[in-house]
C-alpha positions as CSV (number, residue, x, y, z in Angstrom):
1,M,9.6,-5.2,-33.8
2,P,13.4,-4.6,-33.7
3,R,12.7,-0.8,-33.2
4,A,10.2,-1.7,-30.1
5,K,12.7,-4.0,-28.7
6,N,15.3,-1.3,-28.9
7,L,12.9,1.2,-27.2
8,L,12.1,-1.2,-24.4
9,H,15.8,-1.8,-23.7
10,L,16.4,2.2,-23.7
11,I,13.4,2.8,-21.3
12,E,14.1,-0.1,-19.0
13,H,17.8,0.4,-18.7
14,T,18.0,4.1,-18.6
15,P,15.2,5.4,-16.0
16,V,15.0,9.2,-15.9
17,P,16.5,9.8,-12.5
18,H,19.6,8.0,-13.8
19,L,20.0,9.3,-17.3
20,R,23.8,10.0,-18.1
21,S,22.7,13.1,-20.1
22,Y,19.8,15.5,-20.2
23,L,20.8,16.3,-23.8
24,K,19.5,13.0,-25.2
25,M,16.1,12.9,-27.2
26,R,13.5,10.9,-25.4
27,P,11.2,8.5,-27.2
28,S,7.9,10.2,-28.3
29,Y,4.4,9.8,-27.0
30,Q,3.7,7.9,-30.2
31,E,6.7,5.6,-30.0
32,R,6.0,4.8,-26.4
33,T,2.5,4.0,-27.1
34,A,3.4,1.7,-30.0
35,L,6.0,0.0,-27.6
36,G,3.1,-0.7,-25.2
37,K,1.0,-2.2,-28.1
38,A,4.0,-4.2,-29.4
39,T,4.5,-5.8,-26.0
40,R,1.0,-7.7,-26.5
41,Q,3.0,-9.9,-29.0
42,Q,5.1,-11.2,-26.1
43,V,2.2,-11.1,-23.5
44,S,-1.3,-10.8,-24.8
45,R,-3.8,-9.2,-22.8
46,S,-5.9,-12.5,-22.7
47,A,-3.0,-14.3,-21.3
48,Q,-3.4,-12.1,-18.2
49,S,-6.4,-14.2,-17.3
50,V,-4.2,-17.1,-16.7
51,W,-4.1,-18.7,-13.0
52,A,-3.0,-22.4,-12.5
53,V,-1.4,-24.1,-9.5
54,T,2.0,-25.3,-10.3
55,P,3.1,-28.6,-9.0
56,S,6.1,-27.0,-7.0
57,R,3.8,-24.4,-5.4
58,P,4.7,-24.5,-1.8
59,E,2.0,-24.8,1.0
60,P,0.8,-21.3,1.9
61,V,1.2,-22.2,5.6
62,D,4.8,-22.9,5.2
63,I,5.2,-19.5,3.6
64,L,3.5,-17.7,6.6
65,L,5.6,-19.8,9.1
66,R,8.8,-18.9,7.4
67,Q,7.7,-15.1,7.8
68,A,7.1,-15.6,11.3
69,R,10.6,-16.7,12.0
70,T,11.8,-12.9,11.8
71,R,8.9,-11.3,13.7
72,I,8.3,-10.7,17.5
73,P,7.3,-14.2,18.7
74,E,4.6,-13.1,21.2
75,L,2.7,-11.0,18.5
76,V,2.7,-13.8,15.7
77,P,-0.3,-15.5,17.2
78,I,-2.2,-12.1,16.9
79,R,-1.3,-11.9,13.2
80,H,-2.5,-15.4,12.8
81,Q,-5.7,-14.8,14.6
82,R,-6.6,-11.8,12.5
83,M,-5.8,-13.9,9.3
84,A,-8.2,-16.5,10.5
85,A,-11.1,-14.1,10.8
86,S,-12.2,-14.5,7.1
87,P,-10.9,-15.2,3.7
88,F,-10.5,-11.6,3.0
89,A,-8.4,-11.1,6.4
90,F,-6.3,-14.1,5.2
91,Y,-5.8,-12.5,1.8
92,R,-4.7,-9.3,3.3
93,G,-2.0,-11.1,5.4
94,G,-1.0,-13.2,2.6
95,A,0.9,-11.0,0.2
96,A,4.1,-13.3,0.2
97,I,1.7,-16.1,-0.9
98,M,0.5,-14.2,-3.9
99,A,3.7,-13.0,-4.7
100,H,5.1,-16.4,-5.2
101,D,1.9,-17.1,-7.4
102,L,2.3,-14.2,-9.6
103,A,5.9,-15.0,-10.2
104,K,4.7,-18.1,-12.2
105,S,2.1,-16.1,-14.1
106,P,2.5,-14.2,-17.4
107,C,4.4,-11.0,-17.0
108,T,5.1,-8.0,-19.5
109,N,8.1,-6.7,-17.5
110,I,6.6,-3.0,-18.0
111,H,8.0,-1.7,-14.5
112,V,6.5,0.8,-12.4
113,Q,6.8,1.4,-8.6
114,L,4.7,-1.4,-7.2
115,C,2.6,-1.0,-4.0
116,G,3.5,-4.6,-3.4
117,D,0.5,-5.3,-1.2
118,M,-2.4,-3.9,-3.3
119,H,-6.0,-4.6,-2.0
120,V,-9.2,-2.8,-1.7
121,S,-8.4,-1.8,2.0
122,N,-5.0,-0.3,1.2
123,F,-6.6,2.9,0.1
124,G,-7.5,5.9,2.2
125,F,-7.3,9.7,2.7
126,F,-4.4,11.6,3.8
127,A,-3.0,15.1,3.8
128,T,-0.6,16.4,1.4
129,T,2.4,18.6,2.5
130,E,0.1,21.7,1.8
131,H,-2.5,20.0,4.1
132,Q,-4.9,19.3,1.3
133,L,-7.0,16.2,1.8
134,V,-6.6,13.7,-1.0
135,F,-7.3,10.0,-1.8
136,G,-4.7,7.3,-2.7
137,I,-2.8,4.3,-1.7
138,S,-2.0,4.2,1.9
139,D,0.5,1.5,2.9
140,F,3.9,0.8,1.4
141,D,5.8,-1.8,3.5
142,E,6.1,-4.0,0.3
143,T,6.9,-1.3,-2.3
144,L,9.5,-2.2,-4.9
145,P,9.9,-1.5,-8.6
146,G,8.3,-4.4,-10.6
147,S,5.8,-5.3,-13.4
148,W,2.6,-3.3,-13.2
149,E,0.0,-6.1,-13.5
150,W,1.1,-7.5,-10.2
151,D,-0.7,-4.5,-8.4
152,L,-3.7,-4.7,-10.6
153,K,-4.1,-8.5,-10.3
154,R,-3.8,-8.4,-6.5
155,L,-6.3,-5.4,-6.5
156,V,-8.9,-7.2,-8.6
157,A,-8.7,-10.5,-6.8
158,S,-9.3,-8.6,-3.7
159,A,-12.2,-6.8,-4.9
160,V,-14.1,-10.2,-5.6
161,I,-13.0,-11.6,-2.1
162,A,-14.3,-8.4,-0.6
163,A,-17.5,-8.4,-2.6
164,E,-18.1,-11.9,-1.2
165,S,-17.6,-10.8,2.3
166,I,-20.5,-8.3,2.1
167,G,-22.7,-10.8,0.5
168,A,-22.7,-9.7,-3.0
169,D,-23.1,-12.2,-5.9
170,K,-20.9,-13.1,-8.9
171,V,-22.5,-10.6,-11.3
172,Y,-22.1,-7.7,-8.8
173,A,-18.5,-8.8,-8.1
174,Q,-17.8,-8.9,-11.9
175,G,-19.2,-5.3,-12.2
176,I,-16.9,-4.2,-9.5
177,V,-13.8,-5.7,-11.1
178,R,-14.8,-4.2,-14.6
179,N,-15.2,-0.8,-12.9
180,I,-11.7,-1.0,-11.5
181,V,-10.0,-2.0,-14.7
182,T,-12.0,0.4,-16.9
183,S,-11.2,3.3,-14.6
184,Y,-7.4,2.3,-14.6
185,R,-7.2,2.0,-18.4
186,R,-9.2,5.4,-19.0
187,H,-7.1,7.2,-16.5
188,L,-3.9,5.9,-17.8
189,L,-4.8,7.3,-21.4
190,D,-5.3,10.7,-19.7
191,Y,-2.0,10.6,-17.7
192,A,-0.2,9.4,-21.0
193,Q,-1.0,12.6,-22.7
194,M,-0.5,14.9,-19.7
195,P,2.5,17.2,-19.4
196,Y,4.9,15.8,-16.8
197,L,4.9,18.7,-14.4
198,Q,0.9,18.7,-14.4
199,L,1.1,15.0,-13.6
200,A,3.4,15.7,-10.7
201,H,0.7,17.9,-9.3
202,E,-2.1,15.7,-10.0
203,Y,-4.2,14.4,-7.1
204,I,-7.8,13.1,-6.2
205,D,-8.8,15.8,-4.0
206,D,-12.2,16.1,-2.1
207,R,-13.9,17.9,-4.9
208,R,-13.2,15.0,-7.2
209,L,-14.2,12.5,-4.7
210,R,-17.6,14.2,-4.5
211,D,-17.8,14.3,-8.2
212,T,-16.9,10.6,-8.5
213,A,-19.7,9.7,-6.0
214,R,-22.4,11.8,-7.9
215,P,-23.3,9.2,-10.6
216,F,-23.4,6.3,-8.0
217,G,-26.5,7.8,-6.1
218,S,-27.2,9.6,-3.0
219,Q,-26.2,7.2,-0.5
220,A,-22.6,6.8,-2.1
221,Q,-22.4,10.6,-2.0
222,Q,-23.4,10.8,1.7
223,F,-21.1,8.0,2.6
224,I,-18.1,9.7,0.9
225,R,-18.8,13.0,2.4
226,K,-18.9,11.2,5.9
227,Q,-15.5,9.6,5.1
228,I,-14.1,13.1,4.2
229,A,-15.2,14.7,7.4
230,Y,-13.7,11.8,9.4
231,A,-10.5,12.1,7.8
232,R,-10.3,15.9,8.3
233,D,-11.0,15.4,12.1
234,N,-8.5,12.4,12.5
235,T,-5.6,14.6,13.4
236,N,-3.0,14.7,16.1
237,F,-5.4,16.3,18.4
238,G,-7.7,13.4,17.6
239,V,-5.1,10.9,18.7
240,L,-4.5,13.0,21.8
241,K,-8.2,12.7,22.8
242,K,-8.5,8.9,21.9
243,F,-5.3,7.5,23.0
244,T,-3.9,9.4,25.9
245,H,-5.1,10.3,29.4
246,M,-3.9,12.3,32.5
247,T,-2.1,10.6,35.3
248,N,-0.8,12.7,38.4
249,G,-0.6,15.8,36.1
250,R,1.1,14.1,33.3
251,R,-0.2,13.0,29.9
252,Q,0.5,9.4,28.6
253,I,-0.5,7.0,26.2
254,T,-3.3,4.8,27.5
255,D,-2.4,1.1,27.9
256,R,-4.6,-1.3,25.9
257,A,-2.7,-4.5,25.9
258,P,-1.8,-6.4,23.9
259,L,-2.6,-4.0,21.0
260,I,-1.0,-0.8,22.7
261,E,1.3,-1.5,25.6
262,R,4.2,0.1,27.4
263,A,7.6,-1.6,26.5
264,E,10.1,-0.4,29.1
265,I,13.0,-2.6,27.4
266,S,14.0,-2.3,23.9
267,H,14.7,-5.5,21.8
268,T,18.4,-4.8,22.3
269,G,18.0,-5.2,26.0
270,G,18.5,-1.5,27.0
271,P,16.2,1.1,28.1
272,M,13.7,2.1,25.7
273,E,14.2,5.7,26.2
274,Q,17.9,5.5,25.0
275,F,16.7,3.2,22.0
276,L,14.3,5.9,20.7
277,D,16.7,8.7,21.2
278,Q,18.9,6.8,18.6
279,V,15.9,6.3,16.4
280,L,15.1,10.0,16.4
281,V,18.5,11.0,15.9
282,S,19.0,8.8,12.9
283,Y,15.4,9.6,11.6
284,A,16.1,13.4,11.7
285,D,19.3,13.0,9.4
286,S,16.8,11.7,6.6
287,L,14.6,14.7,6.7
288,L,15.0,17.9,4.6
289,S,16.7,20.7,6.8
290,D,13.4,22.7,7.2
291,R,11.6,19.5,8.4
292,R,14.4,18.5,10.7
293,Q,14.3,22.1,12.3
294,L,10.6,21.6,12.9
295,L,11.1,18.2,14.3
296,K,13.9,19.6,16.9
297,R,11.1,21.8,18.3
298,Y,9.4,18.8,19.8
299,R,10.4,16.5,22.6
300,L,9.4,12.9,23.3
301,V,7.0,12.6,26.1
302,D,5.9,9.0,25.9
303,F,5.8,5.8,23.8
304,A,4.1,2.5,23.4
305,R,4.3,-0.6,21.3
306,Q,1.5,-0.8,18.8
307,V,0.0,-3.7,16.8
308,V,-1.5,-2.6,13.5
309,G,-2.9,-4.0,10.3
310,V,-2.8,-7.6,9.4
311,G,0.3,-8.1,7.3
312,S,2.5,-5.9,9.5
313,V,1.7,-7.8,12.8
314,G,4.7,-9.0,14.4
315,L,7.0,-6.4,13.1
316,S,8.3,-3.8,15.7
317,C,5.8,-0.8,15.5
318,L,5.8,2.1,18.3
319,M,3.6,5.0,18.7
320,L,5.7,8.1,19.7
321,Y,3.9,11.0,21.7
322,M,5.6,14.3,21.3
323,T,4.8,17.8,22.4
324,G,6.0,21.2,21.4
325,I,4.9,24.3,23.3
326,D,2.5,22.3,25.7
327,D,-0.1,19.5,25.5
328,Q,-2.0,21.6,23.0
329,D,0.8,21.3,20.5
330,P,0.9,17.4,20.0
331,L,2.8,15.2,17.5
332,F,2.2,11.7,17.1
333,L,4.8,9.7,15.0
334,Q,4.7,5.9,14.2
335,Y,7.9,3.9,14.0
336,K,7.7,0.8,11.9
337,Q,10.5,-1.8,11.5
338,A,11.2,-2.2,7.7
339,E,12.1,-5.7,6.2
340,S,12.8,-6.8,2.7
341,S,9.7,-6.5,0.4
342,V,7.9,-9.9,-0.3
343,L,8.6,-9.0,-4.0
344,A,12.4,-8.8,-3.7
345,P,13.1,-12.5,-4.4
346,Y,11.3,-12.0,-7.6
347,F,12.3,-8.5,-8.9
348,G,15.4,-7.9,-6.6
349,D,16.2,-4.6,-5.2
350,P,19.0,-2.9,-7.2
351,V,18.6,0.6,-5.5
352,F,18.1,0.3,-2.0
353,T,19.9,-1.6,0.7
354,H,18.0,0.2,3.4
355,Q,14.7,-1.2,3.7
356,G,13.2,2.0,5.5
357,H,14.6,4.2,2.8
358,R,13.0,1.7,0.2
359,V,9.5,2.3,1.9
360,A,10.0,6.1,2.2
361,A,11.1,6.5,-1.4
362,G,8.4,4.3,-2.7
363,Q,5.8,6.2,-0.9
364,R,7.1,9.6,-2.0
365,L,7.1,8.3,-5.8
366,I,3.7,6.9,-5.7
367,Q,1.8,9.5,-3.5
368,G,3.6,12.5,-5.0
369,A,3.1,14.7,-2.0
370,P,3.1,12.5,1.3
371,D,3.4,13.1,4.9
372,M,5.9,15.9,5.5
373,L,7.6,14.2,8.3
374,L,8.2,10.9,6.4
375,G,11.6,9.6,7.0
376,Y,13.7,6.6,7.8
377,G,16.8,5.6,9.8
378,Q,18.9,2.8,11.4
379,T,20.0,1.5,14.7
380,K,22.5,-1.3,15.3
381,S,19.9,-4.0,14.6
382,R,16.9,-2.5,12.9
383,Q,16.1,-0.5,9.7
384,F,12.8,1.4,10.0
385,Y,10.8,4.3,8.8
386,V,8.8,7.0,10.5
387,R,5.6,8.9,9.6
388,Q,2.9,10.7,11.3
389,L,0.5,8.5,13.0
390,R,-2.6,10.3,11.9
391,D,-2.7,13.6,10.0
392,M,-6.0,13.7,8.2
393,K,-5.9,10.1,7.6
394,G,-8.8,7.7,7.1
395,G,-8.9,4.2,5.8
396,I,-11.2,1.9,3.9
397,S,-13.0,-1.1,5.5
398,F,-15.8,-3.4,4.3
399,G,-19.0,-4.4,6.3
400,P,-21.9,-2.8,8.4
401,E,-19.9,0.2,9.4
402,G,-17.7,0.6,6.2
403,V,-18.1,0.3,2.4
404,G,-21.3,-1.8,1.5
405,K,-23.0,-2.7,-1.6
406,K,-24.3,1.0,-2.4
407,E,-20.8,2.5,-2.0
408,F,-18.5,-0.1,-3.6
409,P,-19.1,0.8,-7.2
410,A,-18.0,4.4,-6.4
411,Y,-15.0,3.3,-4.6
412,A,-14.0,0.8,-7.3
413,H,-13.8,3.6,-9.7
414,L,-11.5,5.5,-7.2
415,F,-9.4,2.3,-6.8
416,G,-8.7,2.0,-10.4
417,W,-8.1,5.8,-10.7
418,A,-5.5,5.9,-7.8
419,L,-3.6,3.0,-9.0
420,A,-3.5,4.4,-12.4
421,L,-2.0,7.7,-10.9
422,A,0.5,5.7,-8.9
423,H,1.7,3.9,-12.0
424,A,1.8,6.9,-14.1
425,R,3.8,8.8,-11.6
426,S,6.5,6.0,-11.3
427,G,6.4,4.5,-14.7
428,D,5.6,5.4,-18.4
429,P,1.8,6.0,-18.8
430,A,2.1,5.8,-22.5
431,I,3.7,2.2,-22.7
432,L,1.0,1.2,-20.1
433,S,-1.9,2.7,-21.9
434,G,-0.5,1.2,-25.1
435,Y,-0.5,-2.1,-23.7
436,C,-4.0,-1.9,-21.9
437,G,-5.7,-0.5,-25.0
438,T,-9.2,1.1,-25.1
439,T,-11.2,-2.1,-25.7
440,T,-12.4,-4.4,-23.0
441,Q,-9.9,-7.3,-23.6
442,L,-8.0,-6.4,-20.5
443,D,-11.1,-6.1,-18.4
444,D,-12.2,-9.5,-19.5
445,A,-9.0,-11.1,-18.8
446,M,-8.7,-9.4,-15.3
447,C,-12.4,-10.7,-14.3
448,T,-11.4,-14.3,-15.3
449,F,-8.1,-14.1,-13.2
450,A,-10.0,-12.3,-10.3
451,F,-12.4,-15.2,-9.8
452,A,-9.9,-17.9,-10.3
453,Y,-7.6,-16.4,-7.8
454,A,-10.5,-15.8,-5.1
455,R,-11.1,-19.5,-5.4
456,Q,-7.5,-20.2,-4.8
457,N,-7.6,-17.9,-1.9
458,A,-10.7,-19.8,-0.4
459,V,-8.9,-23.1,-0.8
460,D,-5.6,-21.6,1.0
461,F,-7.9,-20.2,3.7
462,E,-9.5,-23.5,4.4
463,T,-5.9,-25.1,4.6
464,F,-4.9,-22.4,7.0
465,T,-8.0,-22.9,9.4
466,Q,-7.3,-26.5,9.3
467,A,-3.6,-26.0,10.2
468,V,-4.9,-23.8,13.2
469,K,-7.2,-26.5,14.3
470,Q,-4.4,-29.1,14.2
471,G,-2.0,-26.8,16.2
472,K,0.4,-26.3,13.4
473,V,-0.2,-22.5,13.4
474,R,-0.9,-20.8,16.8
475,I,-3.4,-17.9,17.2
476,A,-4.0,-15.6,20.2
C-alpha cells in the first residue's frame, strides 16, 4: 500500500498539463491499474450502494430558493413550473440538491472532469470541428474536476426515474442501470489500453451508433436512424426557418413570449445593442485566431432573450442572429450566463476564476472536438460563454415522441459509453478501470444506490409540490 499511496499522490498532484518536467517517467499501465484496485481498500465497490439521509440534510426547497436569489426574478417561476411537471423534471433541476447529498456519500477521490449535471437527457448529437456527427454529453454548465462516481451515480438514478416516467417496472429499470454501468466499465477497460493520441481522436460516430442499435432490434435501429437524420438537418438554416420571419423586408427573430422575447434594455440598464457589442468583442478574444477571423465576417442582425432547459432557467440566455453575405449565410449563437458550479462548495475550483472559461474548457476536455465557435467572455457584471445555437444538434427526451421502452436499452449502452469516454479523456482510465473491475460488483452497488436515490427524489418532489400548493414556491 505505501507504493499505491505514493502513486495516488503523484497522479493527483501533478496532472499532465501542469507537470514541471516532460522528462520524468510516468507510472505504467500496470501500476495505475493496481492503484485503482488498491483504492477499493479505502472505498469498496459495495460501499457505493450506500444512501442515507443525514440529520443535517437541508430542505430541498430551501436549496432551490437560495439558487433563485441570483437568477432573473421573472423567470424563476418558469423554472419552478417546469420542475413541478414530474419527478424526472424535478430531478433535472435539482443538481444542487444531489450535489449536497453526494458530498455525504462514500467517495474515492479519483478525479475526472465531471459533467456535474449528469442525467439521461444530458446527451445528444453534435458536430465536431470537422463537421462529423457524433454522440456524447451535451451540457456543461456545472462541469468541474471531481470524483468520477458523482457523475455515474447521478446518471443511474436518473435512469430509474426516467424508466418510471415511461411506465416501466422495477426489473426493466434495473436492466437499464446494469446496461449503463456494464457499458461504462467495459469501455473504460478499452480506453485504459488505448494509445493517448488514439483516445484523443475517439468518438461515437454515426456508424457506431447504428452498430450499437443493431442488437436491440429493428425499432431501436429505426429510432436512432431518425434521430441521426434530425440532427443532420438541425443546423443554422433550420433555426432560420423555425425561429425567424420577414417584417418589412427585414428578417428578425419571432417573438414567442415568455420563452423567446425581445429585450431592448440590458440588465445594466443600457441599450441591448451596446451590451451585445461588448459581449461579442470579449467573446472574440477567447477564440483561436482563425475562428476569430471567421466571426469577424458576420454582423449582428437581431437578438432575443431565450428560456432553455430546466436547471438553466433564470440565468441570462440570449439567441443572437448574425449574417455573413446575406440571409442565406446565417449564424445563430447562444449567449449563456455562467455562474459557479453547484459542485464548487465540495470540490473547490483551483483552476478557473472565470466561470465562462470553466464551462468552455470543461466542454473541450470532455467532448474532445466541440463546437468550433465555443468561447467565453466577460462584461462588467457578467461572466458568460457562447456557442453555436444549433449545428447538427439533437437532444434526448423520453415519452411518446422520444425514447420509449424499446429504445431505452440501446441508449443506456450509449450513455455508459459516452460517460466512459468523457472520464477517460479527462482522467486516468487505467486507475478508473482498476477500481471498477471486470465483475458485476459495481453494477450491483449502483443498482442499489439508483433505486434508493430515486425514492428520495420522489419524496423531495412531493415536498416541492406541497411547497407550491402552500405558496412557498411560485410557479408560472
